[in-house]
C-alpha positions as CSV (number, residue, x, y, z in Angstrom):
1,M,144.8,91.1,160.9
2,A,146.8,88.2,159.2
3,K,147.6,88.8,155.5
4,E,146.0,86.4,153.2
5,L,148.1,84.1,151.4
6,R,148.3,84.2,147.7
7,K,147.6,81.0,145.6
8,A,150.5,79.4,143.9
9,G,150.2,77.2,140.6
10,I,152.0,75.8,137.8
11,T,151.6,78.1,134.7
12,G,154.2,76.4,132.5
13,V,155.7,73.0,131.9
14,G,158.3,71.5,129.6
15,S,160.6,68.5,129.5
16,Y,163.6,67.2,127.6
17,A,165.1,63.7,127.1
18,P,168.3,63.0,125.3
19,D,167.9,61.5,121.7
20,N,170.1,58.3,122.5
21,I,167.9,55.3,123.3
22,V,169.0,52.2,124.8
23,T,166.4,49.5,124.6
24,N,166.0,46.1,126.8
25,H,167.3,44.4,123.7
26,D,170.4,46.5,123.9
27,L,170.9,45.7,127.4
28,E,170.7,42.0,126.7
29,D,174.0,42.4,124.9
30,M,175.6,44.0,128.0
31,V,174.5,42.0,131.0
32,D,172.6,38.9,131.7
33,T,169.0,40.0,131.3
34,S,165.9,40.1,129.0
35,D,163.4,42.2,127.6
36,E,160.6,39.8,129.1
37,W,162.4,40.0,132.4
38,I,162.8,43.8,132.8
39,Q,159.2,44.5,131.2
40,S,157.5,42.1,133.6
41,R,159.1,43.4,136.8
42,T,159.1,47.1,136.1
43,G,157.2,48.0,133.2
44,I,160.1,49.7,131.3
45,K,160.9,49.2,127.7
46,E,163.6,51.7,127.0
47,R,165.5,54.5,128.5
48,R,167.3,57.8,127.3
49,V,171.1,58.3,127.8
50,A,173.1,61.3,127.6
51,D,176.3,61.4,125.6
52,E,179.6,62.2,127.3
53,S,179.6,65.7,126.7
54,T,176.1,66.3,128.2
55,A,175.8,67.2,131.8
56,T,172.6,67.8,133.9
57,S,172.6,71.7,133.4
58,D,172.5,70.9,129.6
59,I,169.4,69.0,129.6
60,A,167.9,71.1,132.5
61,Y,168.4,74.1,130.2
62,Q,166.2,72.5,127.4
63,A,163.3,71.8,129.6
64,A,163.4,75.2,131.4
65,K,163.4,77.0,127.8
66,K,160.1,74.9,127.1
67,A,158.6,75.8,130.4
68,L,159.4,79.5,130.0
69,N,157.8,79.6,126.5
70,D,154.6,77.8,127.8
71,A,154.3,80.2,130.6
72,G,154.8,83.1,128.4
73,I,157.7,84.7,130.4
74,D,161.3,85.4,129.8
75,A,164.2,84.2,131.7
76,E,164.9,87.6,132.8
77,E,161.9,87.7,134.7
78,L,162.8,84.8,136.9
79,D,163.1,85.5,140.8
80,L,164.3,82.1,141.7
81,I,165.7,78.9,140.1
82,L,165.4,75.4,142.0
83,V,167.0,72.6,140.9
84,A,166.2,69.1,142.1
85,T,168.9,66.8,141.4
86,I,171.3,64.1,142.7
87,T,173.5,64.1,139.5
88,P,174.9,67.7,139.6
89,D,177.3,69.0,137.1
90,M,179.7,69.1,140.1
91,P,179.7,69.5,143.9
92,F,179.8,73.1,143.5
93,P,178.7,75.7,142.3
94,S,175.2,74.6,142.1
95,T,173.7,73.3,138.8
96,A,171.3,76.1,139.5
97,C,173.7,78.7,139.2
98,I,175.2,77.1,136.1
99,L,171.8,76.9,134.7
100,Q,170.8,80.6,135.7
101,D,174.0,81.6,133.7
102,K,172.9,79.6,130.7
103,L,169.5,81.1,130.9
104,G,170.8,84.6,131.5
105,A,168.4,85.1,134.4
106,E,170.5,87.4,136.0
107,D,168.0,88.5,138.8
108,A,167.2,85.1,139.9
109,A,168.5,83.4,143.1
110,A,169.6,79.8,142.7
111,F,170.2,76.7,144.5
112,D,170.0,72.9,144.3
113,L,167.9,70.4,146.3
114,G,168.8,67.0,147.0
115,A,165.7,64.8,147.9
116,G,166.3,61.9,145.4
117,C,163.3,60.8,143.2
118,S,161.1,63.1,145.6
119,G,163.0,66.3,144.6
120,F,160.8,67.6,142.2
121,V,157.7,67.7,144.6
122,Y,160.1,69.0,147.5
123,G,161.0,71.7,145.1
124,L,157.5,72.6,144.2
125,S,156.5,72.8,148.0
126,V,159.5,75.3,148.5
127,A,158.3,77.4,145.4
128,T,154.8,77.5,146.6
129,Q,155.5,78.9,150.0
130,F,157.7,81.6,148.4
131,V,154.8,82.6,146.0
132,Q,152.2,82.3,148.9
133,A,154.4,84.5,151.2
134,D,154.6,87.1,148.4
135,T,158.4,86.7,148.4
136,Y,158.8,85.7,144.9
137,D,156.4,85.9,141.7
138,N,158.3,83.9,139.1
139,I,160.1,80.5,140.1
140,L,161.6,77.9,137.8
141,V,161.4,74.6,139.5
142,I,163.4,71.6,137.6
143,G,163.8,67.9,138.4
144,A,166.8,66.9,136.1
145,E,169.1,63.9,136.0
146,T,171.9,62.2,134.1
147,L,171.8,59.0,135.9
148,S,173.7,57.1,133.3
149,K,177.0,59.1,134.8
150,I,176.7,56.9,138.1
151,L,175.5,53.6,136.7
152,D,177.6,50.7,137.1
153,W,176.7,49.1,133.4
154,E,177.8,45.7,134.5
155,D,175.4,45.7,137.6
156,R,172.0,44.1,136.0
157,D,170.1,45.0,139.0
158,T,170.3,48.9,138.6
159,C,171.4,49.5,135.2
160,V,168.0,48.3,133.8
161,L,166.1,50.8,135.6
162,F,167.3,54.2,135.5
163,G,167.6,57.0,132.4
164,D,168.3,60.6,131.9
165,G,165.9,63.5,131.5
166,A,164.6,66.8,132.7
167,G,161.2,68.2,133.7
168,A,160.6,71.8,134.4
169,A,157.7,73.9,135.7
170,I,157.0,77.6,136.3
171,V,155.3,78.5,139.6
172,Q,153.5,81.8,139.8
173,P,150.7,83.5,141.6
174,V,147.2,82.3,140.1
175,E,143.8,83.7,140.6
176,T,142.1,80.4,141.4
177,G,143.1,76.8,142.1
178,G,147.0,76.0,142.3
179,V,148.7,74.0,144.7
180,L,146.1,72.8,147.4
181,S,148.5,71.0,149.7
182,N,152.0,69.6,150.3
183,V,153.0,66.8,152.3
184,L,156.9,66.1,152.9
185,G,158.5,63.1,154.7
186,A,161.9,61.4,155.3
187,D,163.3,58.4,157.1
188,G,166.9,58.7,157.4
189,S,167.4,55.4,158.9
190,G,166.8,54.0,155.5
191,G,169.4,56.0,153.9
192,E,171.6,53.0,153.0
193,L,168.9,51.2,151.1
194,L,169.8,53.6,148.0
195,R,172.9,55.5,147.9
196,L,176.1,56.7,146.1
197,P,178.5,55.6,148.8
198,A,181.8,57.7,147.7
199,G,182.5,61.2,146.7
200,G,181.5,63.1,149.4
201,S,183.5,63.9,152.8
202,R,182.7,60.4,154.5
203,Q,184.5,58.6,151.6
204,P,186.3,61.2,149.3
205,A,187.1,60.1,145.8
206,C,190.5,58.2,145.5
207,L,191.8,55.2,143.8
208,D,190.6,52.7,146.1
209,T,186.8,54.1,145.8
210,V,186.9,54.0,142.2
211,E,188.6,50.5,142.0
212,N,185.9,49.4,144.2
213,N,182.9,50.9,142.2
214,L,181.7,53.2,145.0
215,H,181.1,55.9,142.6
216,Y,178.0,53.8,141.3
217,I,174.3,53.8,142.6
218,E,173.9,51.1,145.2
219,M,170.3,49.7,145.8
220,S,168.6,47.1,148.0
221,G,165.9,46.6,145.5
222,N,163.3,44.5,147.9
223,A,163.6,46.9,150.6
224,V,162.9,49.9,148.5
225,F,160.1,48.3,146.7
226,K,158.3,47.6,150.0
227,F,159.0,51.1,151.6
228,A,157.5,52.6,148.1
229,V,154.4,50.4,148.0
230,R,153.7,51.3,151.7
231,I,154.6,55.2,151.4
232,M,152.8,56.2,148.0
233,G,149.3,55.7,148.8
234,K,149.7,57.0,152.5
235,A,151.3,60.1,151.3
236,A,148.8,60.6,148.7
237,L,145.9,60.2,150.9
238,K,147.4,62.4,153.6
239,A,147.9,65.2,150.9
240,L,144.2,64.6,150.0
241,K,143.1,65.0,153.4
242,K,145.0,68.3,153.9
243,A,143.4,69.7,150.8
244,D,140.1,68.7,152.1
245,L,139.4,66.5,149.3
246,E,138.3,62.5,149.0
247,R,139.8,60.0,146.7
248,E,136.7,60.6,144.6
249,D,137.7,64.0,143.7
250,V,141.2,62.9,142.1
251,D,141.1,63.4,138.2
252,F,144.6,62.6,137.5
253,F,147.5,60.7,139.4
254,V,151.1,61.4,138.5
255,P,153.4,59.1,140.1
256,H,157.2,58.8,140.3
257,Q,158.0,56.7,137.4
258,A,159.9,53.7,138.9
259,N,158.1,50.5,138.6
260,T,154.4,49.8,137.4
261,R,153.8,47.3,140.2
262,I,154.4,50.1,142.7
263,I,152.3,52.5,140.7
264,S,149.4,50.0,140.5
265,A,149.6,49.2,144.4
266,A,149.1,53.2,145.1
267,A,146.5,53.6,142.4
268,K,144.5,50.7,143.9
269,R,144.7,52.4,147.4
270,L,143.4,55.4,145.8
271,K,140.7,53.5,143.9
272,L,141.6,55.1,140.5
273,N,141.2,53.6,137.0
274,D,143.7,53.0,134.5
275,D,142.7,56.3,132.7
276,Q,143.6,58.6,135.5
277,I,146.9,57.4,136.0
278,I,149.7,59.0,134.0
279,I,152.5,56.5,133.2
280,N,155.4,56.9,130.7
281,L,158.1,55.0,132.4
282,D,158.0,52.5,129.7
283,K,160.0,55.2,127.4
284,Y,162.2,56.6,130.0
285,G,162.7,54.4,132.7
286,N,163.5,55.8,136.2
287,T,164.6,59.4,135.8
288,S,164.6,60.3,139.7
289,A,163.5,63.9,140.2
290,A,162.7,64.4,136.7
291,S,160.5,61.6,136.3
292,I,157.2,63.6,137.7
293,P,157.6,66.7,135.9
294,I,158.3,64.9,132.5
295,A,155.1,62.9,133.0
296,L,153.3,65.9,134.0
297,A,154.6,68.1,131.1
298,E,153.7,65.3,128.6
299,A,150.3,64.9,129.9
300,V,149.6,68.6,129.7
301,E,151.1,68.9,126.2
302,A,149.0,66.1,125.1
303,G,145.8,67.9,126.4
304,E,145.0,65.0,128.9
305,I,145.1,67.6,131.9
306,N,142.9,70.8,131.8
307,K,142.0,73.7,133.9
308,G,140.0,72.5,137.1
309,D,141.3,69.0,137.2
310,N,142.5,67.8,140.4
311,I,146.0,66.2,140.3
312,V,148.1,64.3,142.9
313,L,151.8,64.2,142.3
314,V,153.6,61.6,144.6
315,G,157.4,60.8,144.7
316,F,159.4,58.5,146.7
317,G,163.2,58.2,146.8
318,A,166.9,58.1,148.3
319,G,166.9,59.4,151.9
320,L,164.4,57.8,152.3
321,T,162.3,60.5,151.4
322,W,158.7,61.0,150.1
323,A,156.4,63.9,148.7
324,A,153.0,64.6,147.5
325,S,151.3,67.5,146.2
326,V,147.6,68.0,145.3
327,I,147.0,70.6,142.6
328,E,143.9,72.0,141.0
329,W,145.1,72.9,137.6
330,S,145.1,76.4,136.7
């Protein structure tokens, strides 16, 4: 007789963003843009930017400590650390291993996951399966980014969009509720629409790649926008169906914080009202893999999300990738 899978749920959350705030008005002095233009097209008012001495593992550490405290466990109890990021401290060792040492989580396995802005939900899916299979009991999943390090601050099409931050969650066995379904997807044919061209084995770092600004984010904004509008609602509905739930069963929608117009399109497809949508991109901009866990942590800490609520997480990003999770908050 097959062994019944355990339930896996989020038992603690935490978030962190650097203190330095860069407003749209600040950007007006740097590139040809305006506060009105940025807000009307994205919904962003400001973003956080790490200083030169701060790396991704540093902000991941701050979010991790809060999540551990919220879950009521010590770092020494962790079995696995999973960091979703496209801005690691360095190509290797993994940021997760660096974080393991910072936390003193000596017994934890550790690895990074690169799925762009979908990364946290990808990581949540991986952690869920480890818990369900009775492989691990205490898993730390983090989305953390220092995107300011790979932005061309003279490119108005990208520098206005992104910010730095980290969000963390502890995934453990739960008696009721927990993660009800996960849906992951990818379309590698769209990889060139959002990328960092140089620094890897295809174009190793050299004088030419630096001089030609190939170590900065490149994005085909219109194409990514169309992809996101199409995939956000589709992924959410697929995850709800997999969880045997209907749109009417959704209490809260926590989307990737990229653009208010994209979020509104997805919410309309799910027939949700404004009170059901968790949005904080006006304060942080697009923090890639960190955006969903930051929004989730802030909503939980504010008392908006409570036990028994059905939550839909949806992300999309470089790859191209997309991911959705349905959670009964436990």
